[in-house]
C-alpha positions as protocol buffer text, in pm:
chain_id: "A"
residue {
  index: 1
  type: UNK
  ca { x: -4965 y: 1224 z: 1779 }
}
residue {
  index: 2
  type: UNK
  ca { x: -4943 y: 861 z: 1916 }
}
residue {
  index: 3
  type: UNK
  ca { x: -4665 y: 795 z: 2145 }
}
residue {
  index: 4
  type: UNK
  ca { x: -4381 y: 570 z: 2030 }
}
residue {
  index: 5
  type: UNK
  ca { x: -4375 y: 240 z: 2173 }
}
residue {
  index: 6
  type: UNK
  ca { x: -4100 y: -16 z: 2129 }
}
residue {
  index: 7
  type: UNK
  ca { x: -4234 y: -379 z: 2222 }
}
residue {
  index: 8
  type: UNK
  ca { x: -4549 y: -259 z: 2341 }
}
residue {
  index: 9
  type: UNK
  ca { x: -4393 y: -7 z: 2583 }
}
residue {
  index: 10
  type: UNK
  ca { x: -4444 y: 375 z: 2560 }
}
residue {
  index: 11
  type: UNK
  ca { x: -4106 y: 527 z: 2454 }
}
residue {
  index: 12
  type: UNK
  ca { x: -4161 y: 813 z: 2703 }
}
residue {
  index: 13
  type: UNK
  ca { x: -4277 y: 620 z: 2999 }
}
residue {
  index: 14
  type: UNK
  ca { x: -4088 y: 643 z: 3316 }
}
residue {
  index: 15
  type: UNK
  ca { x: -4063 y: 278 z: 3362 }
}
residue {
  index: 16
  type: UNK
  ca { x: -3873 y: 226 z: 3025 }
}
residue {
  index: 17
  type: UNK
  ca { x: -3611 y: 468 z: 3156 }
}
residue {
  index: 18
  type: UNK
  ca { x: -3576 y: 326 z: 3471 }
}
residue {
  index: 19
  type: UNK
  ca { x: -3359 y: 10 z: 3559 }
}
residue {
  index: 20
  type: UNK
  ca { x: -3568 y: -213 z: 3329 }
}
residue {
  index: 21
  type: UNK
  ca { x: -3669 y: -417 z: 3597 }
}
residue {
  index: 22
  type: UNK
  ca { x: -3801 y: -687 z: 3341 }
}
residue {
  index: 23
  type: UNK
  ca { x: -3463 y: -784 z: 3267 }
}
residue {
  index: 24
  type: UNK
  ca { x: -3305 y: -1053 z: 3523 }
}
residue {
  index: 25
  type: UNK
  ca { x: -3006 y: -983 z: 3723 }
}
residue {
  index: 26
  type: UNK
  ca { x: -2891 y: -1317 z: 3709 }
}
residue {
  index: 27
  type: UNK
  ca { x: -2871 y: -1302 z: 3342 }
}
residue {
  index: 28
  type: UNK
  ca { x: -2711 y: -962 z: 3296 }
}
residue {
  index: 29
  type: UNK
  ca { x: -2438 y: -1086 z: 3520 }
}
residue {
  index: 30
  type: UNK
  ca { x: -2349 y: -1345 z: 3278 }
}
residue {
  index: 31
  type: UNK
  ca { x: -2424 y: -1150 z: 2949 }
}
residue {
  index: 32
  type: UNK
  ca { x: -2122 y: -1055 z: 2738 }
}
residue {
  index: 33
  type: UNK
  ca { x: -2134 y: -780 z: 2493 }
}
residue {
  index: 34
  type: UNK
  ca { x: -2231 y: -898 z: 2150 }
}
residue {
  index: 35
  type: UNK
  ca { x: -2081 y: -713 z: 1823 }
}
residue {
  index: 36
  type: UNK
  ca { x: -2405 y: -511 z: 1792 }
}
residue {
  index: 37
  type: UNK
  ca { x: -2334 y: -367 z: 2133 }
}
residue {
  index: 38
  type: UNK
  ca { x: -1964 y: -251 z: 2069 }
}
residue {
  index: 39
  type: UNK
  ca { x: -2109 y: -111 z: 1762 }
}
residue {
  index: 40
  type: UNK
  ca { x: -2339 y: 93 z: 1934 }
}
residue {
  index: 41
  type: UNK
  ca { x: -2105 y: 171 z: 2188 }
}
residue {
  index: 42
  type: UNK
  ca { x: -1849 y: 327 z: 1935 }
}
residue {
  index: 43
  type: UNK
  ca { x: -2148 y: 514 z: 1748 }
}
residue {
  index: 44
  type: UNK
  ca { x: -2251 y: 660 z: 2084 }
}
residue {
  index: 45
  type: UNK
  ca { x: -1909 y: 847 z: 2134 }
}
residue {
  index: 46
  type: UNK
  ca { x: -2119 y: 1112 z: 1956 }
}
residue {
  index: 47
  type: UNK
  ca { x: -2475 y: 1128 z: 2152 }
}
residue {
  index: 48
  type: UNK
  ca { x: -2746 y: 971 z: 1913 }
}
residue {
  index: 49
  type: UNK
  ca { x: -3098 y: 916 z: 1946 }
}
residue {
  index: 50
  type: UNK
  ca { x: -3229 y: 563 z: 1868 }
}
residue {
  index: 51
  type: UNK
  ca { x: -3366 y: 669 z: 1532 }
}
residue {
  index: 52
  type: UNK
  ca { x: -3041 y: 828 z: 1440 }
}
residue {
  index: 53
  type: UNK
  ca { x: -2854 y: 493 z: 1506 }
}
residue {
  index: 54
  type: UNK
  ca { x: -3074 y: 312 z: 1304 }
}
residue {
  index: 55
  type: UNK
  ca { x: -3018 y: 572 z: 1020 }
}
residue {
  index: 56
  type: UNK
  ca { x: -2664 y: 484 z: 1040 }
}
residue {
  index: 57
  type: UNK
  ca { x: -2710 y: 99 z: 1035 }
}
residue {
  index: 58
  type: UNK
  ca { x: -2965 y: 142 z: 756 }
}
residue {
  index: 59
  type: UNK
  ca { x: -2776 y: 360 z: 509 }
}
residue {
  index: 60
  type: UNK
  ca { x: -2430 y: 229 z: 560 }
}
residue {
  index: 61
  type: UNK
  ca { x: -2192 y: -97 z: 556 }
}
residue {
  index: 62
  type: UNK
  ca { x: -2275 y: -136 z: 926 }
}
residue {
  index: 63
  type: UNK
  ca { x: -2644 y: -284 z: 815 }
}
residue {
  index: 64
  type: UNK
  ca { x: -2476 y: -606 z: 858 }
}
residue {
  index: 65
  type: UNK
  ca { x: -2504 y: -575 z: 1216 }
}
residue {
  index: 66
  type: UNK
  ca { x: -2898 y: -500 z: 1219 }
}
residue {
  index: 67
  type: UNK
  ca { x: -3105 y: -171 z: 1149 }
}
residue {
  index: 68
  type: UNK
  ca { x: -3408 y: -339 z: 1312 }
}
residue {
  index: 69
  type: UNK
  ca { x: -3564 y: -158 z: 1582 }
}
residue {
  index: 70
  type: UNK
  ca { x: -3644 y: -521 z: 1755 }
}
residue {
  index: 71
  type: UNK
  ca { x: -3261 y: -567 z: 1769 }
}
residue {
  index: 72
  type: UNK
  ca { x: -3106 y: -208 z: 1834 }
}
residue {
  index: 73
  type: UNK
  ca { x: -3358 y: -66 z: 2100 }
}
residue {
  index: 74
  type: UNK
  ca { x: -3316 y: -415 z: 2345 }
}
residue {
  index: 75
  type: UNK
  ca { x: -2954 y: -389 z: 2284 }
}
residue {
  index: 76
  type: UNK
  ca { x: -2961 y: -1 z: 2435 }
}
residue {
  index: 77
  type: UNK
  ca { x: -3166 y: -123 z: 2713 }
}
residue {
  index: 78
  type: UNK
  ca { x: -2922 y: -387 z: 2808 }
}
residue {
  index: 79
  type: UNK
  ca { x: -2620 y: -135 z: 2757 }
}
residue {
  index: 80
  type: UNK
  ca { x: -2824 y: 95 z: 2994 }
}
residue {
  index: 81
  type: UNK
  ca { x: -2872 y: -156 z: 3222 }
}
residue {
  index: 82
  type: UNK
  ca { x: -2517 y: -233 z: 3278 }
}
residue {
  index: 83
  type: UNK
  ca { x: -2451 y: 155 z: 3313 }
}
residue {
  index: 84
  type: UNK
  ca { x: -2269 y: 132 z: 2960 }
}
residue {
  index: 85
  type: UNK
  ca { x: -2473 y: 403 z: 2809 }
}
residue {
  index: 86
  type: UNK
  ca { x: -2751 y: 672 z: 2963 }
}
residue {
  index: 87
  type: UNK
  ca { x: -3074 y: 774 z: 2799 }
}
residue {
  index: 88
  type: UNK
  ca { x: -3215 y: 1131 z: 2852 }
}
residue {
  index: 89
  type: UNK
  ca { x: -3527 y: 1299 z: 2703 }
}
residue {
  index: 90
  type: UNK
  ca { x: -3444 y: 1570 z: 2505 }
}
residue {
  index: 91
  type: UNK
  ca { x: -3679 y: 1824 z: 2318 }
}
residue {
  index: 92
  type: UNK
  ca { x: -3680 y: 1784 z: 1974 }
}
residue {
  index: 93
  type: UNK
  ca { x: -3836 y: 2006 z: 1685 }
}
residue {
  index: 94
  type: UNK
  ca { x: -4214 y: 2136 z: 1751 }
}
residue {
  index: 95
  type: UNK
  ca { x: -4361 y: 1947 z: 2023 }
}
residue {
  index: 96
  type: UNK
  ca { x: -4177 y: 1622 z: 1981 }
}
residue {
  index: 97
  type: UNK
  ca { x: -3918 y: 1457 z: 2252 }
}
residue {
  index: 98
  type: UNK
  ca { x: -3659 y: 1205 z: 2177 }
}
residue {
  index: 99
  type: UNK
  ca { x: -3445 y: 984 z: 2385 }
}
residue {
  index: 100
  type: UNK
  ca { x: -3083 y: 1070 z: 2313 }
}
residue {
  index: 101
  type: UNK
  ca { x: -2818 y: 803 z: 2442 }
}
residue {
  index: 102
  type: UNK
  ca { x: -2478 y: 887 z: 2585 }
}
residue {
  index: 103
  type: UNK
  ca { x: -2164 y: 697 z: 2629 }
}
residue {
  index: 104
  type: UNK
  ca { x: -2084 y: 672 z: 2989 }
}
residue {
  index: 105
  type: UNK
  ca { x: -1714 y: 670 z: 3134 }
}
residue {
  index: 106
  type: UNK
  ca { x: -1799 y: 303 z: 3219 }
}
residue {
  index: 107
  type: UNK
  ca { x: -1904 y: 228 z: 2860 }
}
residue {
  index: 108
  type: UNK
  ca { x: -1594 y: 441 z: 2697 }
}
residue {
  index: 109
  type: UNK
  ca { x: -1361 y: 209 z: 2938 }
}
residue {
  index: 110
  type: UNK
  ca { x: -1558 y: -112 z: 2802 }
}
residue {
  index: 111
  type: UNK
  ca { x: -1494 y: 2 z: 2447 }
}
residue {
  index: 112
  type: UNK
  ca { x: -1125 y: 75 z: 2496 }
}
residue {
  index: 113
  type: UNK
  ca { x: -1082 y: -259 z: 2677 }
}
residue {
  index: 114
  type: UNK
  ca { x: -1257 y: -445 z: 2338 }
}
residue {
  index: 115
  type: UNK
  ca { x: -1034 y: -237 z: 2105 }
}
residue {
  index: 116
  type: UNK
  ca { x: -709 y: -279 z: 2261 }
}
residue {
  index: 117
  type: UNK
  ca { x: -707 y: -638 z: 2345 }
}
residue {
  index: 118
  type: UNK
  ca { x: -464 y: -849 z: 2139 }
}
residue {
  index: 119
  type: UNK
  ca { x: -598 y: -1002 z: 1833 }
}
residue {
  index: 120
  type: UNK
  ca { x: -612 y: -1368 z: 1844 }
}
residue {
  index: 121
  type: UNK
  ca { x: -642 y: -1686 z: 1613 }
}
residue {
  index: 122
  type: UNK
  ca { x: -1023 y: -1701 z: 1722 }
}
residue {
  index: 123
  type: UNK
  ca { x: -1082 y: -1340 z: 1604 }
}
residue {
  index: 124
  type: UNK
  ca { x: -928 y: -1452 z: 1261 }
}
residue {
  index: 125
  type: UNK
  ca { x: -1151 y: -1785 z: 1249 }
}
residue {
  index: 126
  type: UNK
  ca { x: -1487 y: -1576 z: 1297 }
}
residue {
  index: 127
  type: UNK
  ca { x: -1372 y: -1329 z: 1030 }
}
residue {
  index: 128
  type: UNK
  ca { x: -1236 y: -984 z: 1001 }
}
residue {
  index: 129
  type: UNK
  ca { x: -1579 y: -787 z: 1039 }
}
residue {
  index: 130
  type: UNK
  ca { x: -1523 y: -743 z: 1414 }
}
residue {
  index: 131
  type: UNK
  ca { x: -1152 y: -652 z: 1373 }
}
residue {
  index: 132
  type: UNK
  ca { x: -1230 y: -392 z: 1144 }
}
residue {
  index: 133
  type: UNK
  ca { x: -1497 y: -243 z: 1355 }
}
residue {
  index: 134
  type: UNK
  ca { x: -1257 y: -226 z: 1618 }
}
residue {
  index: 135
  type: UNK
  ca { x: -998 y: -52 z: 1424 }
}
residue {
  index: 136
  type: UNK
  ca { x: -1266 y: 191 z: 1284 }
}
residue {
  index: 137
  type: UNK
  ca { x: -1321 y: 332 z: 1627 }
}
residue {
  index: 138
  type: UNK
  ca { x: -971 y: 281 z: 1776 }
}
residue {
  index: 139
  type: UNK
  ca { x: -848 y: 627 z: 1683 }
}
residue {
  index: 140
  type: UNK
  ca { x: -1155 y: 837 z: 1797 }
}
residue {
  index: 141
  type: UNK
  ca { x: -1186 y: 591 z: 2154 }
}
residue {
  index: 142
  type: UNK
  ca { x: -798 y: 571 z: 2230 }
}
residue {
  index: 143
  type: UNK
  ca { x: -584 y: 747 z: 1987 }
}
residue {
  index: 144
  type: UNK
  ca { x: -392 y: 687 z: 1670 }
}
residue {
  index: 145
  type: UNK
  ca { x: -115 y: 469 z: 1892 }
}
residue {
  index: 146
  type: UNK
  ca { x: -410 y: 248 z: 1939 }
}
residue {
  index: 147
  type: UNK
  ca { x: -479 y: 191 z: 1596 }
}
residue {
  index: 148
  type: UNK
  ca { x: -108 y: 107 z: 1531 }
}
residue {
  index: 149
  type: UNK
  ca { x: -101 y: -121 z: 1790 }
}
residue {
  index: 150
  type: UNK
  ca { x: -418 y: -319 z: 1677 }
}
residue {
  index: 151
  type: UNK
  ca { x: -261 y: -335 z: 1322 }
}
residue {
  index: 152
  type: UNK
  ca { x: 66 y: -453 z: 1451 }
}
residue {
  index: 153
  type: UNK
  ca { x: -152 y: -712 z: 1653 }
}
residue {
  index: 154
  type: UNK
  ca { x: -337 y: -829 z: 1353 }
}
residue {
  index: 155
  type: UNK
  ca { x: -31 y: -850 z: 1162 }
}
residue {
  index: 156
  type: UNK
  ca { x: 161 y: -1099 z: 1405 }
}
residue {
  index: 157
  type: UNK
  ca { x: -175 y: -1287 z: 1443 }
}
residue {
  index: 158
  type: UNK
  ca { x: -223 y: -1309 z: 1085 }
}
residue {
  index: 159
  type: UNK
  ca { x: 118 y: -1457 z: 1024 }
}
residue {
  index: 160
  type: UNK
  ca { x: 95 y: -1727 z: 1235 }
}
residue {
  index: 161
  type: UNK
  ca { x: -238 y: -1801 z: 1104 }
}
residue {
  index: 162
  type: UNK
  ca { x: -140 y: -1819 z: 750 }
}
residue {
  index: 163
  type: UNK
  ca { x: 151 y: -2052 z: 859 }
}
residue {
  index: 164
  type: UNK
  ca { x: -140 y: -2278 z: 997 }
}
residue {
  index: 165
  type: UNK
  ca { x: -319 y: -2266 z: 707 }
}
residue {
  index: 166
  type: UNK
  ca { x: -69 y: -2366 z: 456 }
}
residue {
  index: 167
  type: UNK
  ca { x: 23 y: -2642 z: 700 }
}
residue {
  index: 168
  type: UNK
  ca { x: -362 y: -2750 z: 693 }
}
residue {
  index: 169
  type: UNK
  ca { x: -385 y: -2746 z: 321 }
}
residue {
  index: 170
  type: UNK
  ca { x: -57 y: -2937 z: 239 }
}
residue {
  index: 171
  type: UNK
  ca { x: -185 y: -3212 z: 472 }
}
residue {
  index: 172
  type: UNK
  ca { x: -523 y: -3228 z: 295 }
}
residue {
  index: 173
  type: UNK
  ca { x: -465 y: -3120 z: -64 }
}
residue {
  index: 174
  type: UNK
  ca { x: -401 y: -3475 z: -207 }
}
residue {
  index: 175
  type: UNK
  ca { x: -748 y: -3588 z: -121 }
}
residue {
  index: 176
  type: UNK
  ca { x: -945 y: -3274 z: -173 }
}
residue {
  index: 177
  type: UNK
  ca { x: -1146 y: -3208 z: -464 }
}
residue {
  index: 178
  type: UNK
  ca { x: -1034 y: -2932 z: -659 }
}
residue {
  index: 179
  type: UNK
  ca { x: -1296 y: -2670 z: -587 }
}
residue {
  index: 180
  type: UNK
  ca { x: -1226 y: -2734 z: -219 }
}
residue {
  index: 181
  type: UNK
  ca { x: -853 y: -2716 z: -246 }
}
residue {
  index: 182
  type: UNK
  ca { x: -939 y: -2382 z: -452 }
}
residue {
  index: 183
  type: UNK
  ca { x: -1156 y: -2261 z: -214 }
}
residue {
  index: 184
  type: UNK
  ca { x: -918 y: -2308 z: 51 }
}
residue {
  index: 185
  type: UNK
  ca { x: -655 y: -2126 z: -133 }
}
residue {
  index: 186
  type: UNK
  ca { x: -891 y: -1862 z: -197 }
}
residue {
  index: 187
  type: UNK
  ca { x: -917 y: -1794 z: 192 }
}
residue {
  index: 188
  type: UNK
  ca { x: -563 y: -1838 z: 238 }
}
residue {
  index: 189
  type: UNK
  ca { x: -508 y: -1528 z: -11 }
}
residue {
  index: 190
  type: UNK
  ca { x: -807 y: -1321 z: 149 }
}
residue {
  index: 191
  type: UNK
  ca { x: -598 y: -1365 z: 494 }
}
residue {
  index: 192
  type: UNK
  ca { x: -275 y: -1271 z: 292 }
}
residue {
  index: 193
  type: UNK
  ca { x: -440 y: -949 z: 168 }
}
residue {
  index: 194
  type: UNK
  ca { x: -526 y: -871 z: 562 }
}
residue {
  index: 195
  type: UNK
  ca { x: -172 y: -911 z: 631 }
}
residue {
  index: 196
  type: UNK
  ca { x: -95 y: -663 z: 360 }
}
residue {
  index: 197
  type: UNK
  ca { x: -330 y: -386 z: 483 }
}
residue {
  index: 198
  type: UNK
  ca { x: -214 y: -421 z: 830 }
}
residue {
  index: 199
  type: UNK
  ca { x: 142 y: -345 z: 689 }
}
residue {
  index: 200
  type: UNK
  ca { x: -14 y: -30 z: 481 }
}
residue {
  index: 201
  type: UNK
  ca { x: -192 y: 72 z: 826 }
}
residue {
  index: 202
  type: UNK
  ca { x: 124 y: 74 z: 1012 }
}
residue {
  index: 203
  type: UNK
  ca { x: 337 y: 259 z: 741 }
}
residue {
  index: 204
  type: UNK
  ca { x: 72 y: 499 z: 705 }
}
residue {
  index: 205
  type: UNK
  ca { x: 56 y: 608 z: 1049 }
}
residue {
  index: 206
  type: UNK
  ca { x: 452 y: 619 z: 1071 }
}
residue {
  index: 207
  type: UNK
  ca { x: 438 y: 845 z: 769 }
}
residue {
  index: 208
  type: UNK
  ca { x: 173 y: 1062 z: 927 }
}
residue {
  index: 209
  type: UNK
  ca { x: 389 y: 1078 z: 1248 }
}
residue {
  index: 210
  type: UNK
  ca { x: 708 y: 1169 z: 1068 }
}
residue {
  index: 211
  type: UNK
  ca { x: 511 y: 1442 z: 856 }
}
residue {
  index: 212
  type: UNK
  ca { x: 380 y: 1587 z: 1191 }
}
residue {
  index: 213
  type: UNK
  ca { x: 720 y: 1594 z: 1361 }
}
């Protein structure tokens, strides 16, 4: 069987599992973890191979982050270079071997910081996808209290954002085409739905806490 390769490199070569000397130290110092990187950190709370991760991305709604090996494997290399994940070679079925990635303590700490940081206006402007990803990993990475805290932070941010949106609409709607006004109002309604969801989250956890008391 031909050795599996990524970008022309043997998947099982010693060089591939080393410090990845092809990645510049200066560029890594400035590198910020993208959404795909955080998605990988969250998924690697359960050790997985690159192939397993690709299956998750390709068969679930997480496909929006990319199920391409051209995106996933370089992202894993960067995370490993920063010490956030660790790859080990494990024996598979038959004579096959595979690389399994594990979340390191440093990676878990980075994941927790990302999940627990307050939700701000910029998060809402970018859309709710990353907020939902943070929430999805919150309970397993930090605990139920973190999920509740994130929902409360989201609720507060959304309330202020909705006020700003209404002010912007009121200042502009007289000159807006009907289609533009309706589109803007649709955005406000979607944001209000997010606020309702945050309240639902808080209520759900409160009820679970009372039931377990």
